[in-house]
HTML snippet that shows the backbone in 3Dmol.js (N, CA, C, O; Angstrom):
<script src="https://3Dmol.org/build/3Dmol-min.js"></script>
<div id="view" style="width:600px;height:400px;position:relative"></div>
<script>
const pdb = `
ATOM      1  N   UNK A   1      -3.453  -3.287 -13.507  1.00  0.00           N
ATOM      2  CA  UNK A   1      -3.583  -4.662 -13.036  1.00  0.00           C
ATOM      3  C   UNK A   1      -4.736  -5.511 -13.314  1.00  0.00           C
ATOM      4  O   UNK A   1      -5.886  -5.077 -13.249  1.00  0.00           O
ATOM      5  N   UNK A   2      -4.418  -6.836 -13.653  1.00  0.00           N
ATOM      6  CA  UNK A   2      -5.325  -7.843 -14.140  1.00  0.00           C
ATOM      7  C   UNK A   2      -6.332  -7.896 -12.827  1.00  0.00           C
ATOM      8  O   UNK A   2      -6.040  -8.114 -11.651  1.00  0.00           O
ATOM      9  N   UNK A   3      -7.542  -7.637 -13.397  1.00  0.00           N
ATOM     10  CA  UNK A   3      -8.601  -7.612 -12.573  1.00  0.00           C
ATOM     11  C   UNK A   3      -8.534  -9.194 -11.890  1.00  0.00           C
ATOM     12  O   UNK A   3      -8.711  -9.195 -10.672  1.00  0.00           O
ATOM     13  N   UNK A   4      -8.296 -10.560 -12.532  1.00  0.00           N
ATOM     14  CA  UNK A   4      -8.399 -11.571 -12.252  1.00  0.00           C
ATOM     15  C   UNK A   4      -7.388 -11.711 -10.970  1.00  0.00           C
ATOM     16  O   UNK A   4      -7.746 -12.068  -9.848  1.00  0.00           O
ATOM     17  N   UNK A   5      -6.219 -11.403 -11.308  1.00  0.00           N
ATOM     18  CA  UNK A   5      -5.081 -11.626 -10.233  1.00  0.00           C
ATOM     19  C   UNK A   5      -5.709 -10.493  -8.954  1.00  0.00           C
ATOM     20  O   UNK A   5      -5.047 -10.407  -7.920  1.00  0.00           O
ATOM     21  N   UNK A   6      -6.384 -10.055  -9.030  1.00  0.00           N
ATOM     22  CA  UNK A   6      -7.100  -9.325  -7.664  1.00  0.00           C
ATOM     23  C   UNK A   6      -7.981  -9.749  -7.068  1.00  0.00           C
ATOM     24  O   UNK A   6      -8.220  -9.342  -5.931  1.00  0.00           O
ATOM     25  N   UNK A   7      -8.820 -10.826  -7.757  1.00  0.00           N
ATOM     26  CA  UNK A   7      -9.308 -11.475  -6.756  1.00  0.00           C
ATOM     27  C   UNK A   7      -8.881 -13.124  -6.106  1.00  0.00           C
ATOM     28  O   UNK A   7      -9.549 -13.980  -5.526  1.00  0.00           O
ATOM     29  N   UNK A   8      -7.625 -13.056  -6.478  1.00  0.00           N
ATOM     30  CA  UNK A   8      -6.754 -13.956  -5.755  1.00  0.00           C
ATOM     31  C   UNK A   8      -6.019 -13.632  -4.715  1.00  0.00           C
ATOM     32  O   UNK A   8      -6.036 -14.250  -3.651  1.00  0.00           O
ATOM     33  N   UNK A   9      -5.159 -12.397  -5.020  1.00  0.00           N
ATOM     34  CA  UNK A   9      -4.295 -11.815  -3.952  1.00  0.00           C
ATOM     35  C   UNK A   9      -4.957 -11.376  -2.550  1.00  0.00           C
ATOM     36  O   UNK A   9      -6.135 -11.029  -2.470  1.00  0.00           O
ATOM     37  N   UNK A  10      -4.050 -11.431  -1.424  1.00  0.00           N
ATOM     38  CA  UNK A  10      -4.538 -11.574  -0.310  1.00  0.00           C
ATOM     39  C   UNK A  10      -3.334 -10.484   0.120  1.00  0.00           C
ATOM     40  O   UNK A  10      -2.256 -10.143  -0.366  1.00  0.00           O
ATOM     41  N   UNK A  11      -4.056 -10.161   1.203  1.00  0.00           N
ATOM     42  CA  UNK A  11      -2.510  -9.448   2.298  1.00  0.00           C
ATOM     43  C   UNK A  11      -2.229 -10.103   3.085  1.00  0.00           C
ATOM     44  O   UNK A  11      -3.008 -10.211   4.031  1.00  0.00           O
ATOM     45  N   UNK A  12      -0.924 -10.893   3.081  1.00  0.00           N
ATOM     46  CA  UNK A  12      -0.247 -11.677   3.919  1.00  0.00           C
ATOM     47  C   UNK A  12      -0.346 -11.484   5.540  1.00  0.00           C
ATOM     48  O   UNK A  12       0.019 -12.371   6.312  1.00  0.00           O
ATOM     49  N   UNK A  13      -0.836 -10.331   5.938  1.00  0.00           N
ATOM     50  CA  UNK A  13      -1.285 -10.111   7.211  1.00  0.00           C
ATOM     51  C   UNK A  13      -2.706 -10.574   7.885  1.00  0.00           C
ATOM     52  O   UNK A  13      -2.742 -11.245   8.917  1.00  0.00           O
ATOM     53  N   UNK A  14      -3.954 -10.106   7.129  1.00  0.00           N
ATOM     54  CA  UNK A  14      -4.994  -9.941   7.388  1.00  0.00           C
ATOM     55  C   UNK A  14      -6.043 -11.143   6.474  1.00  0.00           C
ATOM     56  O   UNK A  14      -7.198 -11.455   6.765  1.00  0.00           O
ATOM     57  N   UNK A  15      -5.365 -11.559   5.533  1.00  0.00           N
ATOM     58  CA  UNK A  15      -5.826 -12.675   4.487  1.00  0.00           C
ATOM     59  C   UNK A  15      -7.069 -11.824   4.269  1.00  0.00           C
ATOM     60  O   UNK A  15      -8.063 -12.535   4.120  1.00  0.00           O
ATOM     61  N   UNK A  16      -7.306 -10.583   4.207  1.00  0.00           N
ATOM     62  CA  UNK A  16      -8.506  -9.897   3.444  1.00  0.00           C
ATOM     63  C   UNK A  16      -8.424  -9.332   2.098  1.00  0.00           C
ATOM     64  O   UNK A  16      -7.388  -8.685   1.940  1.00  0.00           O
ATOM     65  N   UNK A  17      -9.136  -9.372   1.157  1.00  0.00           N
ATOM     66  CA  UNK A  17      -8.703  -8.910  -0.190  1.00  0.00           C
ATOM     67  C   UNK A  17      -7.795  -7.556  -0.266  1.00  0.00           C
ATOM     68  O   UNK A  17      -7.316  -6.851   0.622  1.00  0.00           O
ATOM     69  N   UNK A  18      -7.754  -7.482  -1.687  1.00  0.00           N
ATOM     70  CA  UNK A  18      -7.244  -6.116  -2.378  1.00  0.00           C
ATOM     71  C   UNK A  18      -7.628  -5.437  -3.264  1.00  0.00           C
ATOM     72  O   UNK A  18      -7.995  -5.965  -4.314  1.00  0.00           O
ATOM     73  N   UNK A  19      -7.648  -4.377  -3.130  1.00  0.00           N
ATOM     74  CA  UNK A  19      -7.997  -3.344  -4.217  1.00  0.00           C
ATOM     75  C   UNK A  19      -6.711  -2.294  -4.565  1.00  0.00           C
ATOM     76  O   UNK A  19      -5.829  -1.910  -3.796  1.00  0.00           O
ATOM     77  N   UNK A  20      -6.954  -1.903  -6.271  1.00  0.00           N
ATOM     78  CA  UNK A  20      -6.354  -0.690  -6.283  1.00  0.00           C
ATOM     79  C   UNK A  20      -6.700   0.148  -5.565  1.00  0.00           C
ATOM     80  O   UNK A  20      -7.877   0.326  -5.249  1.00  0.00           O
ATOM     81  N   UNK A  21      -5.374   1.083  -5.018  1.00  0.00           N
ATOM     82  CA  UNK A  21      -5.584   2.358  -4.390  1.00  0.00           C
ATOM     83  C   UNK A  21      -5.807   3.534  -5.190  1.00  0.00           C
ATOM     84  O   UNK A  21      -5.275   3.643  -6.295  1.00  0.00           O
ATOM     85  N   UNK A  22      -6.516   4.373  -4.734  1.00  0.00           N
ATOM     86  CA  UNK A  22      -7.364   5.541  -6.006  1.00  0.00           C
ATOM     87  C   UNK A  22      -6.241   6.319  -6.011  1.00  0.00           C
ATOM     88  O   UNK A  22      -5.326   6.082  -5.223  1.00  0.00           O
ATOM     89  N   UNK A  23      -6.192   7.214  -6.792  1.00  0.00           N
ATOM     90  CA  UNK A  23      -5.663   8.047  -7.474  1.00  0.00           C
ATOM     91  C   UNK A  23      -5.248   9.273  -6.016  1.00  0.00           C
ATOM     92  O   UNK A  23      -4.276   9.714  -5.403  1.00  0.00           O
ATOM     93  N   UNK A  24      -6.376   9.349  -6.048  1.00  0.00           N
ATOM     94  CA  UNK A  24      -6.782  11.009  -4.941  1.00  0.00           C
ATOM     95  C   UNK A  24      -5.977   9.953  -3.341  1.00  0.00           C
ATOM     96  O   UNK A  24      -5.176  10.623  -2.688  1.00  0.00           O
ATOM     97  N   UNK A  25      -6.129   8.988  -3.010  1.00  0.00           N
ATOM     98  CA  UNK A  25      -5.242   7.955  -1.686  1.00  0.00           C
ATOM     99  C   UNK A  25      -3.843   8.016  -2.210  1.00  0.00           C
ATOM    100  O   UNK A  25      -2.984   8.410  -1.421  1.00  0.00           O
ATOM    101  N   UNK A  26      -3.566   7.760  -3.148  1.00  0.00           N
ATOM    102  CA  UNK A  26      -2.544   7.525  -4.046  1.00  0.00           C
ATOM    103  C   UNK A  26      -1.230   8.857  -3.790  1.00  0.00           C
ATOM    104  O   UNK A  26      -0.056   8.850  -3.419  1.00  0.00           O
ATOM    105  N   UNK A  27      -2.207   9.891  -4.219  1.00  0.00           N
ATOM    106  CA  UNK A  27      -1.737  11.487  -3.927  1.00  0.00           C
ATOM    107  C   UNK A  27      -1.344  11.872  -2.566  1.00  0.00           C
ATOM    108  O   UNK A  27      -0.246  12.365  -2.308  1.00  0.00           O
ATOM    109  N   UNK A  28      -2.220  11.648  -1.740  1.00  0.00           N
ATOM    110  CA  UNK A  28      -1.910  11.707  -0.043  1.00  0.00           C
ATOM    111  C   UNK A  28      -1.076  10.741   0.756  1.00  0.00           C
ATOM    112  O   UNK A  28      -0.664  10.787   1.915  1.00  0.00           O
ATOM    113  N   UNK A  29      -0.944   9.816  -0.246  1.00  0.00           N
ATOM    114  CA  UNK A  29       0.573   9.317   0.865  1.00  0.00           C
ATOM    115  C   UNK A  29       1.629   9.341   0.168  1.00  0.00           C
ATOM    116  O   UNK A  29       2.714   8.990   0.632  1.00  0.00           O
ATOM    117  N   UNK A  30       1.420   9.879  -1.398  1.00  0.00           N
ATOM    118  CA  UNK A  30       2.828  10.714  -1.550  1.00  0.00           C
ATOM    119  C   UNK A  30       3.487  11.841  -1.044  1.00  0.00           C
ATOM    120  O   UNK A  30       4.695  12.054  -0.948  1.00  0.00           O
ATOM    121  N   UNK A  31       2.511  12.542  -0.729  1.00  0.00           N
ATOM    122  CA  UNK A  31       2.509  14.027   0.205  1.00  0.00           C
ATOM    123  C   UNK A  31       3.197  13.599   1.604  1.00  0.00           C
ATOM    124  O   UNK A  31       3.990  14.366   2.150  1.00  0.00           O
ATOM    125  N   UNK A  32       2.922  12.567   2.062  1.00  0.00           N
ATOM    126  CA  UNK A  32       3.168  12.213   3.565  1.00  0.00           C
ATOM    127  C   UNK A  32       4.766  11.457   3.443  1.00  0.00           C
ATOM    128  O   UNK A  32       5.671  11.396   4.275  1.00  0.00           O
ATOM    129  N   UNK A  33       4.693  11.049   2.363  1.00  0.00           N
ATOM    130  CA  UNK A  33       6.313  10.342   1.726  1.00  0.00           C
ATOM    131  C   UNK A  33       7.325  11.621   1.737  1.00  0.00           C
ATOM    132  O   UNK A  33       8.364  11.866   2.350  1.00  0.00           O
ATOM    133  N   UNK A  34       6.574  12.294   0.815  1.00  0.00           N
ATOM    134  CA  UNK A  34       7.738  13.966   0.616  1.00  0.00           C
ATOM    135  C   UNK A  34       8.044  14.498   2.197  1.00  0.00           C
ATOM    136  O   UNK A  34       9.163  14.953   2.435  1.00  0.00           O
ATOM    137  N   UNK A  35       6.995  14.431   3.305  1.00  0.00           N
ATOM    138  CA  UNK A  35       6.880  14.912   4.121  1.00  0.00           C
ATOM    139  C   UNK A  35       7.934  14.141   5.279  1.00  0.00           C
ATOM    140  O   UNK A  35       8.345  14.655   6.319  1.00  0.00           O
ATOM    141  N   UNK A  36       8.091  13.415   5.010  1.00  0.00           N
ATOM    142  CA  UNK A  36       8.884  12.189   6.011  1.00  0.00           C
ATOM    143  C   UNK A  36       8.157  11.519   6.897  1.00  0.00           C
ATOM    144  O   UNK A  36       8.562  11.064   7.967  1.00  0.00           O
ATOM    145  N   UNK A  37       6.761  11.436   6.325  1.00  0.00           N
ATOM    146  CA  UNK A  37       5.714  11.119   7.849  1.00  0.00           C
ATOM    147  C   UNK A  37       5.453   9.043   7.668  1.00  0.00           C
ATOM    148  O   UNK A  37       4.869   8.254   8.412  1.00  0.00           O
ATOM    149  N   UNK A  38       5.992   8.889   6.718  1.00  0.00           N
ATOM    150  CA  UNK A  38       5.266   7.101   6.933  1.00  0.00           C
ATOM    151  C   UNK A  38       6.321   6.581   6.899  1.00  0.00           C
ATOM    152  O   UNK A  38       7.261   6.864   6.156  1.00  0.00           O
ATOM    153  N   UNK A  39       6.246   5.553   7.920  1.00  0.00           N
ATOM    154  CA  UNK A  39       6.828   4.157   7.902  1.00  0.00           C
ATOM    155  C   UNK A  39       6.491   3.110   7.354  1.00  0.00           C
ATOM    156  O   UNK A  39       5.270   3.068   7.200  1.00  0.00           O
ATOM    157  N   UNK A  40       7.155   2.014   6.891  1.00  0.00           N
ATOM    158  CA  UNK A  40       6.274   0.821   6.783  1.00  0.00           C
ATOM    159  C   UNK A  40       6.265  -0.180   8.186  1.00  0.00           C
ATOM    160  O   UNK A  40       6.505   0.131   9.353  1.00  0.00           O
ATOM    161  N   UNK A  41       5.887  -1.523   7.585  1.00  0.00           N
ATOM    162  CA  UNK A  41       5.212  -2.334   9.300  1.00  0.00           C
ATOM    163  C   UNK A  41       6.954  -2.411   9.521  1.00  0.00           C
ATOM    164  O   UNK A  41       6.960  -2.474  10.750  1.00  0.00           O
ATOM    165  N   UNK A  42       7.758  -2.429   9.301  1.00  0.00           N
ATOM    166  CA  UNK A  42       9.116  -2.584   9.853  1.00  0.00           C
ATOM    167  C   UNK A  42       9.788  -1.333  10.983  1.00  0.00           C
ATOM    168  O   UNK A  42      10.657  -1.467  11.845  1.00  0.00           O
ATOM    169  N   UNK A  43       9.067  -0.220  10.613  1.00  0.00           N
ATOM    170  CA  UNK A  43       9.324   0.759  11.347  1.00  0.00           C
ATOM    171  C   UNK A  43      10.369   1.257  10.407  1.00  0.00           C
ATOM    172  O   UNK A  43      11.380   1.568  11.038  1.00  0.00           O
ATOM    173  N   UNK A  44      10.500   1.467   8.949  1.00  0.00           N
ATOM    174  CA  UNK A  44      11.760   2.128   8.424  1.00  0.00           C
ATOM    175  C   UNK A  44      10.703   3.505   7.832  1.00  0.00           C
ATOM    176  O   UNK A  44       9.510   3.432   7.537  1.00  0.00           O
ATOM    177  N   UNK A  45      11.283   4.289   7.803  1.00  0.00           N
ATOM    178  CA  UNK A  45      10.980   5.479   7.054  1.00  0.00           C
ATOM    179  C   UNK A  45      10.615   4.926   5.960  1.00  0.00           C
ATOM    180  O   UNK A  45      11.074   3.802   5.757  1.00  0.00           O
ATOM    181  N   UNK A  46       9.511   5.635   4.724  1.00  0.00           N
ATOM    182  CA  UNK A  46       9.411   5.433   3.666  1.00  0.00           C
ATOM    183  C   UNK A  46       9.617   6.706   3.188  1.00  0.00           C
ATOM    184  O   UNK A  46       9.114   7.764   3.567  1.00  0.00           O
ATOM    185  N   UNK A  47      10.763   6.389   1.929  1.00  0.00           N
ATOM    186  CA  UNK A  47      11.511   7.258   1.233  1.00  0.00           C
ATOM    187  C   UNK A  47      11.336   7.247  -0.041  1.00  0.00           C
ATOM    188  O   UNK A  47      11.866   8.202  -0.608  1.00  0.00           O
ATOM    189  N   UNK A  48      10.924   6.701  -0.537  1.00  0.00           N
ATOM    190  CA  UNK A  48      10.453   6.383  -2.280  1.00  0.00           C
ATOM    191  C   UNK A  48       9.010   6.603  -2.662  1.00  0.00           C
ATOM    192  O   UNK A  48       8.108   5.817  -2.371  1.00  0.00           O
ATOM    193  N   UNK A  49       8.859   7.701  -3.318  1.00  0.00           N
ATOM    194  CA  UNK A  49       7.223   7.651  -3.834  1.00  0.00           C
ATOM    195  C   UNK A  49       6.373   6.304  -4.326  1.00  0.00           C
ATOM    196  O   UNK A  49       7.007   5.372  -4.820  1.00  0.00           O
ATOM    197  N   UNK A  50       5.021   6.225  -4.192  1.00  0.00           N
ATOM    198  CA  UNK A  50       4.466   4.623  -4.418  1.00  0.00           C
ATOM    199  C   UNK A  50       4.562   5.284  -6.372  1.00  0.00           C
ATOM    200  O   UNK A  50       4.895   6.448  -6.594  1.00  0.00           O
ATOM    201  N   UNK A  51       4.361   4.719  -7.036  1.00  0.00           N
ATOM    202  CA  UNK A  51       3.914   4.585  -8.619  1.00  0.00           C
ATOM    203  C   UNK A  51       2.584   3.840  -8.331  1.00  0.00           C
ATOM    204  O   UNK A  51       1.838   4.205  -9.240  1.00  0.00           O
ATOM    205  N   UNK A  52       1.926   3.005  -7.552  1.00  0.00           N
ATOM    206  CA  UNK A  52       0.434   2.861  -7.377  1.00  0.00           C
ATOM    207  C   UNK A  52       0.659   1.790  -5.656  1.00  0.00           C
ATOM    208  O   UNK A  52       1.500   1.979  -4.777  1.00  0.00           O
ATOM    209  N   UNK A  53      -0.329   0.828  -5.706  1.00  0.00           N
ATOM    210  CA  UNK A  53      -0.704   0.751  -4.406  1.00  0.00           C
ATOM    211  C   UNK A  53      -1.966  -0.271  -4.401  1.00  0.00           C
ATOM    212  O   UNK A  53      -3.033  -0.246  -5.015  1.00  0.00           O
ATOM    213  N   UNK A  54      -1.482  -1.068  -3.574  1.00  0.00           N
ATOM    214  CA  UNK A  54      -2.857  -2.091  -3.560  1.00  0.00           C
ATOM    215  C   UNK A  54      -3.432  -2.297  -1.680  1.00  0.00           C
ATOM    216  O   UNK A  54      -2.769  -2.504  -0.663  1.00  0.00           O
ATOM    217  N   UNK A  55      -4.985  -2.111  -1.909  1.00  0.00           N
ATOM    218  CA  UNK A  55      -5.147  -1.201  -0.274  1.00  0.00           C
ATOM    219  C   UNK A  55      -6.087  -2.476  -0.045  1.00  0.00           C
ATOM    220  O   UNK A  55      -6.939  -2.881  -0.836  1.00  0.00           O
ATOM    221  N   UNK A  56      -5.756  -3.031   1.208  1.00  0.00           N
ATOM    222  CA  UNK A  56      -6.800  -3.811   1.754  1.00  0.00           C
ATOM    223  C   UNK A  56      -8.144  -3.902   1.933  1.00  0.00           C
ATOM    224  O   UNK A  56      -8.530  -2.734   1.875  1.00  0.00           O
ATOM    225  N   UNK A  57      -9.243  -4.730   2.148  1.00  0.00           N
ATOM    226  CA  UNK A  57     -10.818  -4.492   1.737  1.00  0.00           C
ATOM    227  C   UNK A  57     -10.906  -3.449   2.671  1.00  0.00           C
ATOM    228  O   UNK A  57     -11.519  -2.414   2.407  1.00  0.00           O
ATOM    229  N   UNK A  58     -10.372  -3.629   3.684  1.00  0.00           N
ATOM    230  CA  UNK A  58     -10.979  -2.965   5.468  1.00  0.00           C
ATOM    231  C   UNK A  58      -9.875  -1.609   5.429  1.00  0.00           C
ATOM    232  O   UNK A  58      -9.518  -1.181   6.527  1.00  0.00           O
ATOM    233  N   UNK A  59      -9.538  -1.187   4.650  1.00  0.00           N
ATOM    234  CA  UNK A  59      -8.915   0.180   4.141  1.00  0.00           C
ATOM    235  C   UNK A  59      -7.596   0.338   5.275  1.00  0.00           C
ATOM    236  O   UNK A  59      -7.478   1.506   5.644  1.00  0.00           O
ATOM    237  N   UNK A  60      -6.662  -0.544   5.848  1.00  0.00           N
ATOM    238  CA  UNK A  60      -6.423  -0.272   6.588  1.00  0.00           C
ATOM    239  C   UNK A  60      -4.800  -0.502   6.581  1.00  0.00           C
ATOM    240  O   UNK A  60      -3.980  -0.073   7.393  1.00  0.00           O
ATOM    241  N   UNK A  61      -4.597  -1.275   5.467  1.00  0.00           N
ATOM    242  CA  UNK A  61      -3.038  -1.611   5.371  1.00  0.00           C
ATOM    243  C   UNK A  61      -3.067  -1.149   3.495  1.00  0.00           C
ATOM    244  O   UNK A  61      -4.010  -1.124   2.704  1.00  0.00           O
ATOM    245  N   UNK A  62      -1.929  -0.906   3.356  1.00  0.00           N
ATOM    246  CA  UNK A  62      -1.258  -0.677   1.495  1.00  0.00           C
ATOM    247  C   UNK A  62      -0.060  -1.509   1.766  1.00  0.00           C
ATOM    248  O   UNK A  62       0.520  -1.897   2.780  1.00  0.00           O
ATOM    249  N   UNK A  63       0.127  -1.668   0.223  1.00  0.00           N
ATOM    250  CA  UNK A  63       1.271  -2.286  -0.424  1.00  0.00           C
ATOM    251  C   UNK A  63       1.395  -1.985  -1.325  1.00  0.00           C
ATOM    252  O   UNK A  63       0.543  -1.968  -2.213  1.00  0.00           O
ATOM    253  N   UNK A  64       3.003  -1.497  -1.411  1.00  0.00           N
ATOM    254  CA  UNK A  64       3.064  -1.086  -2.990  1.00  0.00           C
ATOM    255  C   UNK A  64       3.221  -2.147  -4.257  1.00  0.00           C
ATOM    256  O   UNK A  64       3.340  -3.371  -4.190  1.00  0.00           O
ATOM    257  N   UNK A  65       3.183  -1.255  -5.492  1.00  0.00           N
ATOM    258  CA  UNK A  65       3.401  -1.668  -6.647  1.00  0.00           C
ATOM    259  C   UNK A  65       4.372  -1.019  -7.326  1.00  0.00           C
ATOM    260  O   UNK A  65       4.394   0.210  -7.273  1.00  0.00           O
ATOM    261  N   UNK A  66       5.408  -1.777  -8.131  1.00  0.00           N
ATOM    262  CA  UNK A  66       6.938  -1.198  -8.521  1.00  0.00           C
ATOM    263  C   UNK A  66       6.311  -1.955  -9.833  1.00  0.00           C
ATOM    264  O   UNK A  66       5.530  -2.900  -9.946  1.00  0.00           O
ATOM    265  N   UNK A  67       7.083  -1.017 -10.891  1.00  0.00           N
ATOM    266  CA  UNK A  67       6.897  -1.391 -12.065  1.00  0.00           C
ATOM    267  C   UNK A  67       5.725  -2.619 -12.796  1.00  0.00           C
ATOM    268  O   UNK A  67       5.974  -3.287 -13.799  1.00  0.00           O
ATOM    269  N   UNK A  68       4.656  -2.667 -12.124  1.00  0.00           N
ATOM    270  CA  UNK A  68       3.554  -3.477 -12.403  1.00  0.00           C
ATOM    271  C   UNK A  68       3.220  -4.459 -11.172  1.00  0.00           C
ATOM    272  O   UNK A  68       2.103  -4.869 -10.857  1.00  0.00           O
ATOM    273  N   UNK A  69       4.767  -4.811 -10.390  1.00  0.00           N
ATOM    274  CA  UNK A  69       4.693  -6.134  -9.954  1.00  0.00           C
ATOM    275  C   UNK A  69       4.014  -5.230  -8.167  1.00  0.00           C
ATOM    276  O   UNK A  69       4.350  -4.080  -7.884  1.00  0.00           O
ATOM    277  N   UNK A  70       3.129  -6.048  -7.297  1.00  0.00           N
ATOM    278  CA  UNK A  70       2.823  -6.080  -6.147  1.00  0.00           C
ATOM    279  C   UNK A  70       3.754  -6.446  -4.989  1.00  0.00           C
ATOM    280  O   UNK A  70       4.220  -7.581  -5.100  1.00  0.00           O
ATOM    281  N   UNK A  71       4.082  -5.868  -4.070  1.00  0.00           N
ATOM    282  CA  UNK A  71       5.075  -6.078  -3.398  1.00  0.00           C
ATOM    283  C   UNK A  71       4.215  -6.392  -1.859  1.00  0.00           C
ATOM    284  O   UNK A  71       4.005  -5.548  -0.988  1.00  0.00           O
ATOM    285  N   UNK A  72       3.791  -7.902  -1.826  1.00  0.00           N
ATOM    286  CA  UNK A  72       2.826  -8.128  -1.034  1.00  0.00           C
ATOM    287  C   UNK A  72       3.833  -9.096   0.380  1.00  0.00           C
ATOM    288  O   UNK A  72       3.635 -10.240   0.791  1.00  0.00           O
ATOM    289  N   UNK A  73       4.955  -8.016   0.841  1.00  0.00           N
ATOM    290  CA  UNK A  73       5.685  -8.441   1.754  1.00  0.00           C
ATOM    291  C   UNK A  73       5.246  -7.780   3.319  1.00  0.00           C
ATOM    292  O   UNK A  73       4.980  -6.585   3.446  1.00  0.00           O
ATOM    293  N   UNK A  74       5.218  -8.769   4.481  1.00  0.00           N
ATOM    294  CA  UNK A  74       4.601  -7.933   5.864  1.00  0.00           C
ATOM    295  C   UNK A  74       5.573  -6.453   5.809  1.00  0.00           C
ATOM    296  O   UNK A  74       5.090  -5.334   5.635  1.00  0.00           O
ATOM    297  N   UNK A  75       6.731  -6.687   5.960  1.00  0.00           N
ATOM    298  CA  UNK A  75       7.390  -5.946   6.023  1.00  0.00           C
ATOM    299  C   UNK A  75       7.577  -4.403   5.627  1.00  0.00           C
ATOM    300  O   UNK A  75       8.102  -3.454   6.209  1.00  0.00           O
ATOM    301  N   UNK A  76       6.706  -4.601   3.970  1.00  0.00           N
ATOM    302  CA  UNK A  76       6.835  -3.128   3.139  1.00  0.00           C
ATOM    303  C   UNK A  76       5.691  -2.678   3.436  1.00  0.00           C
ATOM    304  O   UNK A  76       5.458  -1.598   2.892  1.00  0.00           O
ATOM    305  N   UNK A  77       4.637  -3.190   4.275  1.00  0.00           N
ATOM    306  CA  UNK A  77       3.070  -2.451   4.070  1.00  0.00           C
ATOM    307  C   UNK A  77       3.047  -1.354   4.705  1.00  0.00           C
ATOM    308  O   UNK A  77       4.148  -1.231   5.241  1.00  0.00           O
ATOM    309  N   UNK A  78       2.480  -0.604   4.906  1.00  0.00           N
ATOM    310  CA  UNK A  78       2.083   0.622   5.447  1.00  0.00           C
ATOM    311  C   UNK A  78       0.622   0.491   5.921  1.00  0.00           C
ATOM    312  O   UNK A  78      -0.245  -0.128   5.305  1.00  0.00           O
ATOM    313  N   UNK A  79       0.435   1.186   7.160  1.00  0.00           N
ATOM    314  CA  UNK A  79      -1.101   1.192   7.560  1.00  0.00           C
ATOM    315  C   UNK A  79      -0.757   2.361   7.493  1.00  0.00           C
ATOM    316  O   UNK A  79       0.236   3.051   7.723  1.00  0.00           O
ATOM    317  N   UNK A  80      -2.380   2.515   6.914  1.00  0.00           N
ATOM    318  CA  UNK A  80      -3.166   3.662   6.747  1.00  0.00           C
ATOM    319  C   UNK A  80      -3.774   4.783   8.243  1.00  0.00           C
ATOM    320  O   UNK A  80      -4.342   5.870   8.136  1.00  0.00           O
ATOM    321  N   UNK A  81      -3.570   4.373   8.963  1.00  0.00           N
ATOM    322  CA  UNK A  81      -3.790   4.862  10.684  1.00  0.00           C
ATOM    323  C   UNK A  81      -2.871   5.900  10.490  1.00  0.00           C
ATOM    324  O   UNK A  81      -3.207   6.964  11.009  1.00  0.00           O
ATOM    325  N   UNK A  82      -1.911   5.890   9.951  1.00  0.00           N
ATOM    326  CA  UNK A  82      -0.695   7.299   9.809  1.00  0.00           C
ATOM    327  C   UNK A  82      -1.022   8.257   9.277  1.00  0.00           C
ATOM    328  O   UNK A  82      -0.327   9.263   9.412  1.00  0.00           O
ATOM    329  N   UNK A  83      -2.299   8.289   8.416  1.00  0.00           N
ATOM    330  CA  UNK A  83      -2.329   9.561   8.060  1.00  0.00           C
ATOM    331  C   UNK A  83      -3.966   9.808   8.296  1.00  0.00           C
ATOM    332  O   UNK A  83      -4.638  10.310   7.395  1.00  0.00           O
ATOM    333  N   UNK A  84      -4.711   9.321   9.901  1.00  0.00           N
ATOM    334  CA  UNK A  84      -5.490   9.943  10.241  1.00  0.00           C
ATOM    335  C   UNK A  84      -5.322  11.424  10.927  1.00  0.00           C
ATOM    336  O   UNK A  84      -6.316  12.056  11.285  1.00  0.00           O
TER     337      UNK A  84
END
`;
const viewer = $3Dmol.createViewer("view");
viewer.addModel(pdb, "pdb");
viewer.setStyle({}, {cartoon: {color: "spectrum"}});
viewer.zoomTo();
viewer.render();
</script>
């Protein structure tokens, strides 16, 4: 992902900056998805594994990246608290 783009993208909920989710975190999230243990902000079960994601600066929310395009919709955000 373009680093300049990352400097201007913001979380639509918290307005915090976003970073690329690290591979080990992505693996953990995909394992939780496989286990049926993650829901998005709307409460819908996340069923599709993530190919990539962005995470807020405070490490609280993630947003999927599909085909290289960040999906910065509030309802698609996933709380990292579910993995605690």
